[in-house]
N, C-alpha and C positions, 0 to 999 in steps of 0.2 A: 516661816520655814516649813518645808514639806515634812510629812511623817517620816520618810525615808531618811532624811538628813538630821532628824531631831535626836539630841542626846537622851538616853533613857533617864527617866526620874529615879530618885533614891527608892521610891516604892517599888518600881518596875525592876530595879536591879536587885532589890531584896527578894522579890518573888521569883526572879530568875535563879538567884543563889539557892532559894529553898527548893525549886524544882530540880536543880542539879544534885542537890544533897539527897533528895528523896530518890533520885534515880540511882545514885551510888549506893544507897542503903538497900534498895531492892536487888541490885546486883550482888551485893555482899551476901544477902540472905539467900539468893538463888545459889551462889557458890557454896554456902554452908549446907543447903539441902543436898546438892550433888555430892559433896564430900561425905555427907553423912550417909547417903545412900550407898556410896562405894564402900564405906567402912562396914556397913551392914552386910553388904555382898561378900566382903572379904571374911567377915565373921562366919557367914553361912558356909563358905567354902572350907574354912578351918574346921567347923563342926562336922561336915560331911567327911573330910579327910580323916579326922580323929575317929569318927564313928566307924568308917570302913577300914579302919587299920587295927581294929581290936584283935586280941588273940596273938599278936605279934606275927612277923613274916608277911609275905606278899599274897597276891591273889591265889586262890585255890582252884582256879578254872581248870576243867577237865580232870579233876582229881578222882571223880567216880567213873570207873571203866566197866561197870557191870550192865547187865541188860536193863532196858527202860521198861517201865510200865506202859501198857497200851495207851494211845492218845486218841481222842475223838472230837471232832467239831461239834459244838452245841448250837442250839437254836439261836442263842443270843450272840452268836459270833465268837465266843470264847472257845478255847480248847482244854478239855480235861484230860489229865494224865493220872491214871489210877489202875490198881489191879481189880479185875472183875469182882464185883460185889462190895467194894470199898466206897462207902458213901460219906464217911465222916472220919475225922475232922476235915473240913474243906479249907485249903489255903489258897485264897485268892491272890494273884499276883498282877496288880495294875502296873503297867509299864509302858514306856515309849522307846522304841528302838533308837531313837536320836538323842536320848537322855543319858549323859555321862554318868550321872549317880546310878542310874539304872544298870548300866554296864558294870559299874564298880560293885554293886550288890550281886549281880549275876556271877561275876568273878569270885566273890567270896562265899556265897551260899547256894548258888545254882546247883552245884553237884550234890549238896546235901538235899535239896528238894527232890532231885531225881532219885537219890538213894532211898529216902523215906517213902517215896511213892512206890518204888520198886519192891520195898519190903512190906507194903500193904499198911503202912502206919499213917498215910495221909492221902487225900485227894488233892492234887495240885490243879488249879484252874488258872490257865494263862489268859490275861485280859489285855492285850495290846490296844492302845487308843492314841488319838492325837492330842498331845499335850499343848505343843507350841502353837503360837498364833501369829508369828512373823516369819517371813521367809529369809534365808533358805531353809530355816529349821522346820517350818511348818510343812513345806512340801516334801522335805526329806522324810518326815515322820509319816506323812499320808501315803507316800510311795511304798515305804517299808511295811507299813501295816496292811496296805492293800495286798501287797505280795505275800505276806504271811497268811492272809485270809485265803488266798488262792492256792496255798501249798496243800497237798494231800496230807491227811492226818498222819499216815505212817511215816512221812518224812518231816512232820512239822516241828518237832522238838530239835532235831539237827539243823533245820533251817533257822529256827529261833537263834540258836547258838552262832550260827554263821552270820546273822545280821549284826549281832553284838561284836563279833571279831572284826567285822568290816565297817564298824560305825565310823562315819566321817568326823573329823574335828568339828567342834561346835562353831558354827558360823560359816562353814564351808558348804558347798553344794555337794551332795552325795546321794548314795542309794539310786544310782541311774537305773532307768528301766532295762538297759542293756546288761548291767551287772546283776540286777536282780533275777533276770532270766537265766544268766550264765551260772550263778550260784546254784540255782535249782538243778541245772544239768549236772554240775559237779557232784551233786548228792544223788544223782541217778534218776532225777525227774525230767524225762524227755517227752512227756506227753504234750502235744502242741496246744492243748486246752489250757495248760498252766501258763505257757507263754502268752497266749491270747488273753488270758484273765489279767495278767500283769500289765501288758501293753495297753489294754482297754480300760484300765481301772474298773473292772467289773465288780470289785468288792468295796468300792468307796462308800456305798450306802451302809455296808456293814461296819465300816470304820466310823462313820458318823453316828451310828446307833451305839457303838461301843463308847464313843466319847460323850455322848449324852448320858449313858448309863453311869459312867464314872462320875459325872457331876451329881446325878440323883443319889449315888452311893456315898456321897460326901468325900470323894477322893480330893484332897486339897494340896497334894505335893506328889512327886514321884522320886524314888520308888515308894510303893505303898503296898503293904502286905496286910491281909486280913484273915484271921482264923475264926471260922464259924461266924463271920459277919463283924468281928471286933478287930479294931486296928491293932497290929502287933507293934510293940515297942522297938525303938531304934537299935537296941542291943541284938535282936534277932536278925536285923538287916545286914549285920557284919559278922556275926559270930556263928559258926556252924553248931557249936555246943548249945548256945542259947536258943537257936531255932529248934534243935531237937527237943530241948526242954519245953519250949512253948507249945510245940506239937504233942508231946506226951501229956502236958498238963491240960490241953484241949479235949482229952479223951477220945474214945472211938478208935477207929483204925483197924477193927476187926472186920473181915469180910461178912457182909450180910446180903440176903437175898434182895433183889430188886434193882431198880434202875441206878446207874452211876451219874445221872444228870444232876447238876447243881441247881440251886434256887434261882440262879440268874442274877443275883445282886450280892454285893459284898458289904453292904451296909444298910442302914434304915431306909427302906424304900419311902419315897415321897419326900425325902430331904431336899431343900433347896439346892439348886445348882451351885457348886462352890466355885469360888475363884481358883483356878488351877495355876499353881506355881511350881517351878523346878527347884529342886533342893540344891543345886550347885550351879555355878556359873563358871566359865572358863575365863 
């Protein structure tokens, strides 16, 4: 009898049954891993929603209507907002314009940052970088960060707020070059060099440097705030009062002679590049 027509032996049938059982077990284990990951993601979303809903009520976006402290581009690609002579405390804001949790934080305490800086109580250093590693999120993030780096300092904070206001839904393609240029025009930036910078990705090197600096600074999630190099607790990410207290506890805030340049890092220099993860998922 040929091998093709031969009935399998008892031993062969047993081996086949075992192989099929092992395959079913692997599939069940894989399903459990996926379900577990989804559960963890759901918990992360709940944590972020709860954290960003403290103090009751909804977002506080645009609640500060006063004058802004002057803003200036810094050599490391960041933008510092502070009254002349205010060098401390330094509040570093590590953010990605595509990050929903960053937008939620901006809605809750962005106005408080502006108010404290205008009052001379803190030096705010905005540090946009590219968090995401997969498209379309990655390209959205890079285009927005590049456009922000192209924006003149005197319009930078308003453009920063505009980018969050226009943030595309997570998973959608957004922050088109055409829109990024048009939004600058809406804010009064009609210099052709801005449009050329955005269209030509002229500040991508700056974006890459900022992303590398985030890793060296130990930024492991967004949003991430640091006061004088020390990570700020989650309470201050959502509560204007808690942020005010954290800034007050950090000391400083009185105008002093000298440069308003920051140290260029928000954490221990030389730290290993951290795995960057987002604090929420849609």
